[in-house]
mmCIF file of the N, C-alpha and C atoms, coordinates in Angstrom:
data_MODEL
# 
_entry.id   MODEL 
# 
loop_
_atom_site.group_PDB 
_atom_site.id 
_atom_site.type_symbol 
_atom_site.label_atom_id 
_atom_site.label_alt_id 
_atom_site.label_comp_id 
_atom_site.label_asym_id 
_atom_site.label_entity_id 
_atom_site.label_seq_id 
_atom_site.pdbx_PDB_ins_code 
_atom_site.Cartn_x 
_atom_site.Cartn_y 
_atom_site.Cartn_z 
_atom_site.occupancy 
_atom_site.B_iso_or_equiv 
_atom_site.pdbx_formal_charge 
_atom_site.auth_seq_id 
_atom_site.auth_comp_id 
_atom_site.auth_asym_id 
_atom_site.auth_atom_id 
_atom_site.pdbx_PDB_model_num 
ATOM 1   N N  . MET A 1 1  ? -108.939 122.571 32.658  1.00 0.00 ? 1  MET A N  1 
ATOM 2   C CA . MET A 1 1  ? -107.791 121.768 32.448  1.00 0.00 ? 1  MET A CA 1 
ATOM 3   C C  . MET A 1 1  ? -107.862 121.216 31.019  1.00 0.00 ? 1  MET A C  1 
ATOM 4   N N  . SER A 1 2  ? -106.827 121.440 30.294  1.00 0.00 ? 2  SER A N  1 
ATOM 5   C CA . SER A 1 2  ? -106.814 120.957 28.909  1.00 0.00 ? 2  SER A CA 1 
ATOM 6   C C  . SER A 1 2  ? -105.639 120.006 28.717  1.00 0.00 ? 2  SER A C  1 
ATOM 7   N N  . ILE A 1 3  ? -105.880 119.034 27.957  1.00 0.00 ? 3  ILE A N  1 
ATOM 8   C CA . ILE A 1 3  ? -104.835 118.057 27.642  1.00 0.00 ? 3  ILE A CA 1 
ATOM 9   C C  . ILE A 1 3  ? -104.460 118.256 26.176  1.00 0.00 ? 3  ILE A C  1 
ATOM 10  N N  . GLU A 1 4  ? -103.218 118.564 26.011  1.00 0.00 ? 4  GLU A N  1 
ATOM 11  C CA . GLU A 1 4  ? -102.751 118.739 24.635  1.00 0.00 ? 4  GLU A CA 1 
ATOM 12  C C  . GLU A 1 4  ? -102.180 117.413 24.139  1.00 0.00 ? 4  GLU A C  1 
ATOM 13  N N  . THR A 1 5  ? -102.592 117.048 22.964  1.00 0.00 ? 5  THR A N  1 
ATOM 14  C CA . THR A 1 5  ? -102.062 115.816 22.381  1.00 0.00 ? 5  THR A CA 1 
ATOM 15  C C  . THR A 1 5  ? -101.101 116.182 21.260  1.00 0.00 ? 5  THR A C  1 
ATOM 16  N N  . GLN A 1 6  ? -100.053 115.502 21.244  1.00 0.00 ? 6  GLN A N  1 
ATOM 17  C CA . GLN A 1 6  ? -99.074  115.729 20.189  1.00 0.00 ? 6  GLN A CA 1 
ATOM 18  C C  . GLN A 1 6  ? -99.080  114.535 19.243  1.00 0.00 ? 6  GLN A C  1 
ATOM 19  N N  . THR A 1 7  ? -99.093  114.864 18.006  1.00 0.00 ? 7  THR A N  1 
ATOM 20  C CA . THR A 1 7  ? -99.024  113.794 17.022  1.00 0.00 ? 7  THR A CA 1 
ATOM 21  C C  . THR A 1 7  ? -97.560  113.425 16.817  1.00 0.00 ? 7  THR A C  1 
ATOM 22  N N  . PRO A 1 8  ? -97.260  112.137 16.831  1.00 0.00 ? 8  PRO A N  1 
ATOM 23  C CA . PRO A 1 8  ? -95.869  111.736 16.634  1.00 0.00 ? 8  PRO A CA 1 
ATOM 24  C C  . PRO A 1 8  ? -95.426  112.045 15.192  1.00 0.00 ? 8  PRO A C  1 
ATOM 25  N N  . VAL A 1 9  ? -94.221  112.487 15.083  1.00 0.00 ? 9  VAL A N  1 
ATOM 26  C CA . VAL A 1 9  ? -93.661  112.797 13.772  1.00 0.00 ? 9  VAL A CA 1 
ATOM 27  C C  . VAL A 1 9  ? -93.209  111.483 13.134  1.00 0.00 ? 9  VAL A C  1 
ATOM 28  N N  . PRO A 1 10 ? -93.705  111.185 11.927  1.00 0.00 ? 10 PRO A N  1 
ATOM 29  C CA . PRO A 1 10 ? -93.288  109.917 11.314  1.00 0.00 ? 10 PRO A CA 1 
ATOM 30  C C  . PRO A 1 10 ? -91.818  109.964 10.893  1.00 0.00 ? 10 PRO A C  1 
ATOM 31  N N  . THR A 1 11 ? -91.174  108.857 11.110  1.00 0.00 ? 11 THR A N  1 
ATOM 32  C CA . THR A 1 11 ? -89.766  108.775 10.708  1.00 0.00 ? 11 THR A CA 1 
ATOM 33  C C  . THR A 1 11 ? -89.706  108.417 9.227   1.00 0.00 ? 11 THR A C  1 
ATOM 34  N N  . PRO A 1 12 ? -88.808  109.022 8.494   1.00 0.00 ? 12 PRO A N  1 
ATOM 35  C CA . PRO A 1 12 ? -88.735  108.707 7.056   1.00 0.00 ? 12 PRO A CA 1 
ATOM 36  C C  . PRO A 1 12 ? -88.191  107.294 6.838   1.00 0.00 ? 12 PRO A C  1 
ATOM 37  N N  . THR A 1 13 ? -88.764  106.622 5.876   1.00 0.00 ? 13 THR A N  1 
ATOM 38  C CA . THR A 1 13 ? -88.309  105.273 5.557   1.00 0.00 ? 13 THR A CA 1 
ATOM 39  C C  . THR A 1 13 ? -87.179  105.356 4.544   1.00 0.00 ? 13 THR A C  1 
ATOM 40  N N  . PRO A 1 14 ? -86.173  104.511 4.688   1.00 0.00 ? 14 PRO A N  1 
ATOM 41  C CA . PRO A 1 14 ? -85.059  104.546 3.738   1.00 0.00 ? 14 PRO A CA 1 
ATOM 42  C C  . PRO A 1 14 ? -85.529  104.081 2.357   1.00 0.00 ? 14 PRO A C  1 
ATOM 43  N N  . PRO A 1 15 ? -84.890  104.557 1.305   1.00 0.00 ? 15 PRO A N  1 
ATOM 44  C CA . PRO A 1 15 ? -85.309  104.136 -0.031  1.00 0.00 ? 15 PRO A CA 1 
ATOM 45  C C  . PRO A 1 15 ? -84.989  102.669 -0.264  1.00 0.00 ? 15 PRO A C  1 
ATOM 46  N N  . ARG A 1 16 ? -85.806  102.043 -1.065  1.00 0.00 ? 16 ARG A N  1 
ATOM 47  C CA . ARG A 1 16 ? -85.601  100.629 -1.368  1.00 0.00 ? 16 ARG A CA 1 
ATOM 48  C C  . ARG A 1 16 ? -84.478  100.486 -2.377  1.00 0.00 ? 16 ARG A C  1 
ATOM 49  N N  . THR A 1 17 ? -83.646  99.513  -2.144  1.00 0.00 ? 17 THR A N  1 
ATOM 50  C CA . THR A 1 17 ? -82.555  99.264  -3.084  1.00 0.00 ? 17 THR A CA 1 
ATOM 51  C C  . THR A 1 17 ? -83.061  98.321  -4.168  1.00 0.00 ? 17 THR A C  1 
ATOM 52  N N  . PRO A 1 18 ? -82.644  98.533  -5.418  1.00 0.00 ? 18 PRO A N  1 
ATOM 53  C CA . PRO A 1 18 ? -83.109  97.653  -6.488  1.00 0.00 ? 18 PRO A CA 1 
ATOM 54  C C  . PRO A 1 18 ? -82.540  96.247  -6.337  1.00 0.00 ? 18 PRO A C  1 
ATOM 55  N N  . ARG A 1 19 ? -83.264  95.295  -6.844  1.00 0.00 ? 19 ARG A N  1 
ATOM 56  C CA . ARG A 1 19 ? -82.807  93.912  -6.772  1.00 0.00 ? 19 ARG A CA 1 
ATOM 57  C C  . ARG A 1 19 ? -81.633  93.719  -7.715  1.00 0.00 ? 19 ARG A C  1 
ATOM 58  N N  . MET A 1 20 ? -80.731  92.880  -7.313  1.00 0.00 ? 20 MET A N  1 
ATOM 59  C CA . MET A 1 20 ? -79.561  92.593  -8.130  1.00 0.00 ? 20 MET A CA 1 
ATOM 60  C C  . MET A 1 20 ? -79.947  91.668  -9.280  1.00 0.00 ? 20 MET A C  1 
ATOM 61  N N  . LEU A 1 21 ? -79.208  91.775  -10.377 1.00 0.00 ? 21 LEU A N  1 
ATOM 62  C CA . LEU A 1 21 ? -79.462  90.905  -11.517 1.00 0.00 ? 21 LEU A CA 1 
ATOM 63  C C  . LEU A 1 21 ? -78.991  89.484  -11.263 1.00 0.00 ? 21 LEU A C  1 
ATOM 64  N N  . THR A 1 22 ? -78.114  89.311  -10.315 1.00 0.00 ? 22 THR A N  1 
ATOM 65  C CA . THR A 1 22 ? -77.597  87.981  -10.011 1.00 0.00 ? 22 THR A CA 1 
ATOM 66  C C  . THR A 1 22 ? -78.403  87.341  -8.889  1.00 0.00 ? 22 THR A C  1 
ATOM 67  N N  . ALA A 1 23 ? -79.700  87.341  -9.039  1.00 0.00 ? 23 ALA A N  1 
ATOM 68  C CA . ALA A 1 23 ? -80.565  86.712  -8.054  1.00 0.00 ? 23 ALA A CA 1 
ATOM 69  C C  . ALA A 1 23 ? -80.352  85.202  -8.098  1.00 0.00 ? 23 ALA A C  1 
ATOM 70  N N  . PRO A 1 24 ? -80.684  84.506  -7.027  1.00 0.00 ? 24 PRO A N  1 
ATOM 71  C CA . PRO A 1 24 ? -80.497  83.053  -7.035  1.00 0.00 ? 24 PRO A CA 1 
ATOM 72  C C  . PRO A 1 24 ? -81.259  82.353  -8.154  1.00 0.00 ? 24 PRO A C  1 
ATOM 73  N N  . SER A 1 25 ? -82.334  82.979  -8.641  1.00 0.00 ? 25 SER A N  1 
ATOM 74  C CA . SER A 1 25 ? -83.111  82.336  -9.696  1.00 0.00 ? 25 SER A CA 1 
ATOM 75  C C  . SER A 1 25 ? -82.511  82.563  -11.077 1.00 0.00 ? 25 SER A C  1 
ATOM 76  N N  . ALA A 1 26 ? -81.514  83.449  -11.211 1.00 0.00 ? 26 ALA A N  1 
ATOM 77  C CA . ALA A 1 26 ? -80.904  83.723  -12.510 1.00 0.00 ? 26 ALA A CA 1 
ATOM 78  C C  . ALA A 1 26 ? -80.023  82.548  -12.925 1.00 0.00 ? 26 ALA A C  1 
ATOM 79  N N  . LYS A 1 27 ? -80.110  82.189  -14.214 1.00 0.00 ? 27 LYS A N  1 
ATOM 80  C CA . LYS A 1 27 ? -79.291  81.084  -14.723 1.00 0.00 ? 27 LYS A CA 1 
ATOM 81  C C  . LYS A 1 27 ? -77.922  81.616  -15.095 1.00 0.00 ? 27 LYS A C  1 
ATOM 82  N N  . ARG A 1 28 ? -76.904  80.918  -14.674 1.00 0.00 ? 28 ARG A N  1 
ATOM 83  C CA . ARG A 1 28 ? -75.525  81.293  -14.992 1.00 0.00 ? 28 ARG A CA 1 
ATOM 84  C C  . ARG A 1 28 ? -74.763  80.048  -15.418 1.00 0.00 ? 28 ARG A C  1 
ATOM 85  N N  . LEU A 1 29 ? -73.837  80.248  -16.330 1.00 0.00 ? 29 LEU A N  1 
ATOM 86  C CA . LEU A 1 29 ? -72.985  79.137  -16.748 1.00 0.00 ? 29 LEU A CA 1 
ATOM 87  C C  . LEU A 1 29 ? -72.010  78.786  -15.631 1.00 0.00 ? 29 LEU A C  1 
ATOM 88  N N  . PRO A 1 30 ? -71.639  77.519  -15.497 1.00 0.00 ? 30 PRO A N  1 
ATOM 89  C CA . PRO A 1 30 ? -70.642  77.153  -14.485 1.00 0.00 ? 30 PRO A CA 1 
ATOM 90  C C  . PRO A 1 30 ? -69.288  77.770  -14.809 1.00 0.00 ? 30 PRO A C  1 
ATOM 91  N N  . GLY A 1 31 ? -68.445  77.908  -13.823 1.00 0.00 ? 31 GLY A N  1 
ATOM 92  C CA . GLY A 1 31 ? -67.153  78.557  -14.001 1.00 0.00 ? 31 GLY A CA 1 
ATOM 93  C C  . GLY A 1 31 ? -66.217  77.840  -14.953 1.00 0.00 ? 31 GLY A C  1 
ATOM 94  N N  . TRP A 1 32 ? -66.332  76.544  -15.066 1.00 0.00 ? 32 TRP A N  1 
ATOM 95  C CA . TRP A 1 32 ? -65.448  75.776  -15.931 1.00 0.00 ? 32 TRP A CA 1 
ATOM 96  C C  . TRP A 1 32 ? -65.864  75.831  -17.389 1.00 0.00 ? 32 TRP A C  1 
ATOM 97  N N  . SER A 1 33 ? -67.046  76.344  -17.671 1.00 0.00 ? 33 SER A N  1 
ATOM 98  C CA . SER A 1 33 ? -67.556  76.297  -19.043 1.00 0.00 ? 33 SER A CA 1 
ATOM 99  C C  . SER A 1 33 ? -66.729  77.151  -20.006 1.00 0.00 ? 33 SER A C  1 
ATOM 100 N N  . THR A 1 34 ? -66.187  78.266  -19.539 1.00 0.00 ? 34 THR A N  1 
ATOM 101 C CA . THR A 1 34 ? -65.365  79.108  -20.412 1.00 0.00 ? 34 THR A CA 1 
ATOM 102 C C  . THR A 1 34 ? -64.119  78.359  -20.863 1.00 0.00 ? 34 THR A C  1 
ATOM 103 N N  . TRP A 1 35 ? -63.495  77.645  -19.942 1.00 0.00 ? 35 TRP A N  1 
ATOM 104 C CA . TRP A 1 35 ? -62.301  76.876  -20.293 1.00 0.00 ? 35 TRP A CA 1 
ATOM 105 C C  . TRP A 1 35 ? -62.638  75.729  -21.241 1.00 0.00 ? 35 TRP A C  1 
ATOM 106 N N  . ALA A 1 36 ? -63.772  75.087  -21.035 1.00 0.00 ? 36 ALA A N  1 
ATOM 107 C CA . ALA A 1 36 ? -64.180  73.995  -21.912 1.00 0.00 ? 36 ALA A CA 1 
ATOM 108 C C  . ALA A 1 36 ? -64.465  74.502  -23.325 1.00 0.00 ? 36 ALA A C  1 
ATOM 109 N N  . ILE A 1 37 ? -65.101  75.665  -23.417 1.00 0.00 ? 37 ILE A N  1 
ATOM 110 C CA . ILE A 1 37 ? -65.370  76.254  -24.733 1.00 0.00 ? 37 ILE A CA 1 
ATOM 111 C C  . ILE A 1 37 ? -64.062  76.649  -25.411 1.00 0.00 ? 37 ILE A C  1 
ATOM 112 N N  . LEU A 1 38 ? -63.103  77.154  -24.642 1.00 0.00 ? 38 LEU A N  1 
ATOM 113 C CA . LEU A 1 38 ? -61.809  77.536  -25.208 1.00 0.00 ? 38 LEU A CA 1 
ATOM 114 C C  . LEU A 1 38 ? -61.070  76.321  -25.766 1.00 0.00 ? 38 LEU A C  1 
ATOM 115 N N  . VAL A 1 39 ? -61.010  75.245  -25.005 1.00 0.00 ? 39 VAL A N  1 
ATOM 116 C CA . VAL A 1 39 ? -60.310  74.035  -25.461 1.00 0.00 ? 39 VAL A CA 1 
ATOM 117 C C  . VAL A 1 39 ? -60.991  73.469  -26.709 1.00 0.00 ? 39 VAL A C  1 
ATOM 118 N N  . GLY A 1 40 ? -62.309  73.421  -26.692 1.00 0.00 ? 40 GLY A N  1 
ATOM 119 C CA . GLY A 1 40 ? -63.033  72.920  -27.861 1.00 0.00 ? 40 GLY A CA 1 
ATOM 120 C C  . GLY A 1 40 ? -62.841  73.807  -29.083 1.00 0.00 ? 40 GLY A C  1 
ATOM 121 N N  . SER A 1 41 ? -62.797  75.108  -28.876 1.00 0.00 ? 41 SER A N  1 
ATOM 122 C CA . SER A 1 41 ? -62.599  76.034  -29.991 1.00 0.00 ? 41 SER A CA 1 
ATOM 123 C C  . SER A 1 41 ? -61.206  75.908  -30.577 1.00 0.00 ? 41 SER A C  1 
ATOM 124 N N  . LEU A 1 42 ? -60.198  75.757  -29.729 1.00 0.00 ? 42 LEU A N  1 
ATOM 125 C CA . LEU A 1 42 ? -58.836  75.585  -30.234 1.00 0.00 ? 42 LEU A CA 1 
ATOM 126 C C  . LEU A 1 42 ? -58.686  74.262  -30.983 1.00 0.00 ? 42 LEU A C  1 
ATOM 127 N N  . ALA A 1 43 ? -59.328  73.215  -30.496 1.00 0.00 ? 43 ALA A N  1 
ATOM 128 C CA . ALA A 1 43 ? -59.286  71.928  -31.195 1.00 0.00 ? 43 ALA A CA 1 
ATOM 129 C C  . ALA A 1 43 ? -59.986  72.031  -32.552 1.00 0.00 ? 43 ALA A C  1 
ATOM 130 N N  . LEU A 1 44 ? -61.099  72.713  -32.582 1.00 0.00 ? 44 LEU A N  1 
ATOM 131 C CA . LEU A 1 44 ? -61.808  72.903  -33.843 1.00 0.00 ? 44 LEU A CA 1 
ATOM 132 C C  . LEU A 1 44 ? -61.003  73.786  -34.797 1.00 0.00 ? 44 LEU A C  1 
ATOM 133 N N  . GLY A 1 45 ? -60.328  74.802  -34.259 1.00 0.00 ? 45 GLY A N  1 
ATOM 134 C CA . GLY A 1 45 ? -59.459  75.635  -35.083 1.00 0.00 ? 45 GLY A CA 1 
ATOM 135 C C  . GLY A 1 45 ? -58.310  74.852  -35.681 1.00 0.00 ? 45 GLY A C  1 
ATOM 136 N N  . ALA A 1 46 ? -57.733  73.930  -34.904 1.00 0.00 ? 46 ALA A N  1 
ATOM 137 C CA . ALA A 1 46 ? -56.661  73.076  -35.417 1.00 0.00 ? 46 ALA A CA 1 
ATOM 138 C C  . ALA A 1 46 ? -57.187  72.147  -36.509 1.00 0.00 ? 46 ALA A C  1 
ATOM 139 N N  . LEU A 1 47 ? -58.382  71.625  -36.321 1.00 0.00 ? 47 LEU A N  1 
ATOM 140 C CA . LEU A 1 47 ? -58.985  70.752  -37.321 1.00 0.00 ? 47 LEU A CA 1 
ATOM 141 C C  . LEU A 1 47 ? -59.252  71.509  -38.621 1.00 0.00 ? 47 LEU A C  1 
ATOM 142 N N  . VAL A 1 48 ? -59.712  72.732  -38.502 1.00 0.00 ? 48 VAL A N  1 
ATOM 143 C CA . VAL A 1 48 ? -59.975  73.543  -39.699 1.00 0.00 ? 48 VAL A CA 1 
ATOM 144 C C  . VAL A 1 48 ? -58.685  73.810  -40.462 1.00 0.00 ? 48 VAL A C  1 
ATOM 145 N N  . THR A 1 49 ? -57.602  74.121  -39.751 1.00 0.00 ? 49 THR A N  1 
ATOM 146 C CA . THR A 1 49 ? -56.348  74.387  -40.452 1.00 0.00 ? 49 THR A CA 1 
ATOM 147 C C  . THR A 1 49 ? -55.769  73.127  -41.085 1.00 0.00 ? 49 THR A C  1 
ATOM 148 N N  . VAL A 1 50 ? -55.950  71.977  -40.463 1.00 0.00 ? 50 VAL A N  1 
ATOM 149 C CA . VAL A 1 50 ? -55.474  70.726  -41.060 1.00 0.00 ? 50 VAL A CA 1 
ATOM 150 C C  . VAL A 1 50 ? -56.267  70.418  -42.330 1.00 0.00 ? 50 VAL A C  1 
ATOM 151 N N  . ILE A 1 51 ? -57.577  70.596  -42.278 1.00 0.00 ? 51 ILE A N  1 
ATOM 152 C CA . ILE A 1 51 ? -58.419  70.316  -43.439 1.00 0.00 ? 51 ILE A CA 1 
ATOM 153 C C  . ILE A 1 51 ? -58.118  71.292  -44.582 1.00 0.00 ? 51 ILE A C  1 
ATOM 154 N N  . SER A 1 52 ? -57.782  72.533  -44.238 1.00 0.00 ? 52 SER A N  1 
ATOM 155 C CA . SER A 1 52 ? -57.572  73.543  -45.279 1.00 0.00 ? 52 SER A CA 1 
ATOM 156 C C  . SER A 1 52 ? -56.211  73.443  -45.954 1.00 0.00 ? 52 SER A C  1 
ATOM 157 N N  . GLY A 1 53 ? -55.382  72.519  -45.596 1.00 0.00 ? 53 GLY A N  1 
ATOM 158 C CA . GLY A 1 53 ? -54.156  72.329  -46.344 1.00 0.00 ? 53 GLY A CA 1 
ATOM 159 C C  . GLY A 1 53 ? -52.901  72.179  -45.528 1.00 0.00 ? 53 GLY A C  1 
ATOM 160 N N  . GLY A 1 54 ? -52.952  71.922  -44.285 1.00 0.00 ? 54 GLY A N  1 
ATOM 161 C CA . GLY A 1 54 ? -51.755  71.738  -43.478 1.00 0.00 ? 54 GLY A CA 1 
ATOM 162 C C  . GLY A 1 54 ? -51.876  72.469  -42.159 1.00 0.00 ? 54 GLY A C  1 
ATOM 163 N N  . PHE A 1 55 ? -51.269  71.894  -41.142 1.00 0.00 ? 55 PHE A N  1 
ATOM 164 C CA . PHE A 1 55 ? -51.386  72.473  -39.804 1.00 0.00 ? 55 PHE A CA 1 
ATOM 165 C C  . PHE A 1 55 ? -50.486  73.694  -39.653 1.00 0.00 ? 55 PHE A C  1 
ATOM 166 N N  . SER A 1 56 ? -51.042  74.730  -39.084 1.00 0.00 ? 56 SER A N  1 
ATOM 167 C CA . SER A 1 56 ? -50.300  75.939  -38.764 1.00 0.00 ? 56 SER A CA 1 
ATOM 168 C C  . SER A 1 56 ? -50.722  76.368  -37.362 1.00 0.00 ? 56 SER A C  1 
ATOM 169 N N  . LEU A 1 57 ? -49.754  76.490  -36.458 1.00 0.00 ? 57 LEU A N  1 
ATOM 170 C CA . LEU A 1 57 ? -50.075  76.838  -35.075 1.00 0.00 ? 57 LEU A CA 1 
ATOM 171 C C  . LEU A 1 57 ? -50.715  78.221  -34.978 1.00 0.00 ? 57 LEU A C  1 
ATOM 172 N N  . SER A 1 58 ? -50.165  79.189  -35.685 1.00 0.00 ? 58 SER A N  1 
ATOM 173 C CA . SER A 1 58 ? -50.736  80.536  -35.628 1.00 0.00 ? 58 SER A CA 1 
ATOM 174 C C  . SER A 1 58 ? -52.115  80.575  -36.281 1.00 0.00 ? 58 SER A C  1 
ATOM 175 N N  . GLY A 1 59 ? -52.278  79.846  -37.369 1.00 0.00 ? 59 GLY A N  1 
ATOM 176 C CA . GLY A 1 59 ? -53.599  79.789  -38.014 1.00 0.00 ? 59 GLY A CA 1 
ATOM 177 C C  . GLY A 1 59 ? -54.632  79.132  -37.118 1.00 0.00 ? 59 GLY A C  1 
ATOM 178 N N  . ALA A 1 60 ? -54.217  78.053  -36.451 1.00 0.00 ? 60 ALA A N  1 
ATOM 179 C CA . ALA A 1 60 ? -55.127  77.361  -35.534 1.00 0.00 ? 60 ALA A CA 1 
ATOM 180 C C  . ALA A 1 60 ? -55.513  78.262  -34.369 1.00 0.00 ? 60 ALA A C  1 
ATOM 181 N N  . ALA A 1 61 ? -54.559  79.041  -33.884 1.00 0.00 ? 61 ALA A N  1 
ATOM 182 C CA . ALA A 1 61 ? -54.849  79.946  -32.765 1.00 0.00 ? 61 ALA A CA 1 
ATOM 183 C C  . ALA A 1 61 ? -55.810  81.055  -33.192 1.00 0.00 ? 61 ALA A C  1 
ATOM 184 N N  . ILE A 1 62 ? -55.604  81.614  -34.382 1.00 0.00 ? 62 ILE A N  1 
ATOM 185 C CA . ILE A 1 62 ? -56.475  82.701  -34.850 1.00 0.00 ? 62 ILE A CA 1 
ATOM 186 C C  . ILE A 1 62 ? -57.883  82.192  -35.128 1.00 0.00 ? 62 ILE A C  1 
ATOM 187 N N  . VAL A 1 63 ? -57.984  81.075  -35.821 1.00 0.00 ? 63 VAL A N  1 
ATOM 188 C CA . VAL A 1 63 ? -59.302  80.494  -36.110 1.00 0.00 ? 63 VAL A CA 1 
ATOM 189 C C  . VAL A 1 63 ? -59.974  80.048  -34.816 1.00 0.00 ? 63 VAL A C  1 
ATOM 190 N N  . GLY A 1 64 ? -59.205  79.435  -33.910 1.00 0.00 ? 64 GLY A N  1 
ATOM 191 C CA . GLY A 1 64 ? -59.765  79.005  -32.629 1.00 0.00 ? 64 GLY A CA 1 
ATOM 192 C C  . GLY A 1 64 ? -60.258  80.162  -31.788 1.00 0.00 ? 64 GLY A C  1 
ATOM 193 N N  . LEU A 1 65 ? -59.536  81.280  -31.810 1.00 0.00 ? 65 LEU A N  1 
ATOM 194 C CA . LEU A 1 65 ? -59.965  82.463  -31.057 1.00 0.00 ? 65 LEU A CA 1 
ATOM 195 C C  . LEU A 1 65 ? -61.256  83.043  -31.625 1.00 0.00 ? 65 LEU A C  1 
ATOM 196 N N  . ALA A 1 66 ? -61.357  83.074  -32.948 1.00 0.00 ? 66 ALA A N  1 
ATOM 197 C CA . ALA A 1 66 ? -62.588  83.574  -33.571 1.00 0.00 ? 66 ALA A CA 1 
ATOM 198 C C  . ALA A 1 66 ? -63.778  82.676  -33.225 1.00 0.00 ? 66 ALA A C  1 
ATOM 199 N N  . ILE A 1 67 ? -63.552  81.372  -33.265 1.00 0.00 ? 67 ILE A N  1 
ATOM 200 C CA . ILE A 1 67 ? -64.622  80.426  -32.898 1.00 0.00 ? 67 ILE A CA 1 
ATOM 201 C C  . ILE A 1 67 ? -64.982  80.585  -31.427 1.00 0.00 ? 67 ILE A C  1 
ATOM 202 N N  . PHE A 1 68 ? -63.962  80.770  -30.574 1.00 0.00 ? 68 PHE A N  1 
ATOM 203 C CA . PHE A 1 68 ? -64.191  80.939  -29.135 1.00 0.00 ? 68 PHE A CA 1 
ATOM 204 C C  . PHE A 1 68 ? -65.057  82.158  -28.842 1.00 0.00 ? 68 PHE A C  1 
ATOM 205 N N  . LEU A 1 69 ? -64.722  83.289  -29.451 1.00 0.00 ? 69 LEU A N  1 
ATOM 206 C CA . LEU A 1 69 ? -65.494  84.512  -29.200 1.00 0.00 ? 69 LEU A CA 1 
ATOM 207 C C  . LEU A 1 69 ? -66.951  84.352  -29.628 1.00 0.00 ? 69 LEU A C  1 
ATOM 208 N N  . ALA A 1 70 ? -67.151  83.770  -30.792 1.00 0.00 ? 70 ALA A N  1 
ATOM 209 C CA . ALA A 1 70 ? -68.526  83.562  -31.267 1.00 0.00 ? 70 ALA A CA 1 
ATOM 210 C C  . ALA A 1 70 ? -69.264  82.547  -30.393 1.00 0.00 ? 70 ALA A C  1 
ATOM 211 N N  . ALA A 1 71 ? -68.573  81.495  -29.985 1.00 0.00 ? 71 ALA A N  1 
ATOM 212 C CA . ALA A 1 71 ? -69.219  80.444  -29.192 1.00 0.00 ? 71 ALA A CA 1 
ATOM 213 C C  . ALA A 1 71 ? -69.583  80.928  -27.784 1.00 0.00 ? 71 ALA A C  1 
ATOM 214 N N  . VAL A 1 72 ? -68.686  81.673  -27.148 1.00 0.00 ? 72 VAL A N  1 
ATOM 215 C CA . VAL A 1 72 ? -68.988  82.174  -25.800 1.00 0.00 ? 72 VAL A CA 1 
ATOM 216 C C  . VAL A 1 72 ? -70.184  83.119  -25.843 1.00 0.00 ? 72 VAL A C  1 
ATOM 217 N N  . TYR A 1 73 ? -70.213  83.991  -26.835 1.00 0.00 ? 73 TYR A N  1 
ATOM 218 C CA . TYR A 1 73 ? -71.340  84.917  -26.958 1.00 0.00 ? 73 TYR A CA 1 
ATOM 219 C C  . TYR A 1 73 ? -72.645  84.162  -27.192 1.00 0.00 ? 73 TYR A C  1 
ATOM 220 N N  . ALA A 1 74 ? -72.626  83.221  -28.121 1.00 0.00 ? 74 ALA A N  1 
ATOM 221 C CA . ALA A 1 74 ? -73.848  82.490  -28.463 1.00 0.00 ? 74 ALA A CA 1 
ATOM 222 C C  . ALA A 1 74 ? -74.337  81.613  -27.315 1.00 0.00 ? 74 ALA A C  1 
ATOM 223 N N  . ILE A 1 75 ? -73.437  80.872  -26.699 1.00 0.00 ? 75 ILE A N  1 
ATOM 224 C CA . ILE A 1 75 ? -73.838  79.949  -25.634 1.00 0.00 ? 75 ILE A CA 1 
ATOM 225 C C  . ILE A 1 75 ? -74.328  80.707  -24.405 1.00 0.00 ? 75 ILE A C  1 
ATOM 226 N N  . SER A 1 76 ? -73.618  81.756  -24.016 1.00 0.00 ? 76 SER A N  1 
ATOM 227 C CA . SER A 1 76 ? -74.051  82.494  -22.824 1.00 0.00 ? 76 SER A CA 1 
ATOM 228 C C  . SER A 1 76 ? -75.352  83.239  -23.066 1.00 0.00 ? 76 SER A C  1 
ATOM 229 N N  . SER A 1 77 ? -75.561  83.775  -24.258 1.00 0.00 ? 77 SER A N  1 
ATOM 230 C CA . SER A 1 77 ? -76.819  84.481  -24.507 1.00 0.00 ? 77 SER A CA 1 
ATOM 231 C C  . SER A 1 77 ? -77.987  83.499  -24.590 1.00 0.00 ? 77 SER A C  1 
ATOM 232 N N  . LEU A 1 78 ? -77.761  82.309  -25.114 1.00 0.00 ? 78 LEU A N  1 
ATOM 233 C CA . LEU A 1 78 ? -78.830  81.323  -25.153 1.00 0.00 ? 78 LEU A CA 1 
ATOM 234 C C  . LEU A 1 78 ? -79.157  80.776  -23.761 1.00 0.00 ? 78 LEU A C  1 
ATOM 235 N N  . TYR A 1 79 ? -78.132  80.479  -22.982 1.00 0.00 ? 79 TYR A N  1 
ATOM 236 C CA . TYR A 1 79 ? -78.346  79.864  -21.680 1.00 0.00 ? 79 TYR A CA 1 
ATOM 237 C C  . TYR A 1 79 ? -78.802  80.874  -20.628 1.00 0.00 ? 79 TYR A C  1 
ATOM 238 N N  . GLU A 1 80 ? -78.139  82.021  -20.581 1.00 0.00 ? 80 GLU A N  1 
ATOM 239 C CA . GLU A 1 80 ? -78.439  83.003  -19.549 1.00 0.00 ? 80 GLU A CA 1 
ATOM 240 C C  . GLU A 1 80 ? -79.575  83.939  -19.945 1.00 0.00 ? 80 GLU A C  1 
ATOM 241 N N  . GLY A 1 81 ? -79.901  83.966  -21.230 1.00 0.00 ? 81 GLY A N  1 
ATOM 242 C CA . GLY A 1 81 ? -81.012  84.799  -21.674 1.00 0.00 ? 81 GLY A CA 1 
ATOM 243 C C  . GLY A 1 81 ? -80.722  86.270  -21.698 1.00 0.00 ? 81 GLY A C  1 
ATOM 244 N N  . ARG A 1 82 ? -79.498  86.658  -21.969 1.00 0.00 ? 82 ARG A N  1 
ATOM 245 C CA . ARG A 1 82 ? -79.158  88.090  -22.016 1.00 0.00 ? 82 ARG A CA 1 
ATOM 246 C C  . ARG A 1 82 ? -78.987  88.537  -23.432 1.00 0.00 ? 82 ARG A C  1 
# 
């Protein structure tokens, strides 16, 4: 009398999914910060146009937009570390 033993076939394990970059430990700017930077940039743009020789709405908007783009990039890269 012989007893045959069968080895169980191992089930394949699913691949591990990579961790997301937005982990709870990642630092992120609050949602209102973009609007605050925009308002501050437009105010600074208006101040620059007044100092440079007179207020111009289009000049203030262009200067404010340039300041906004630079400020958002700088602040988010410093705070979030990207």
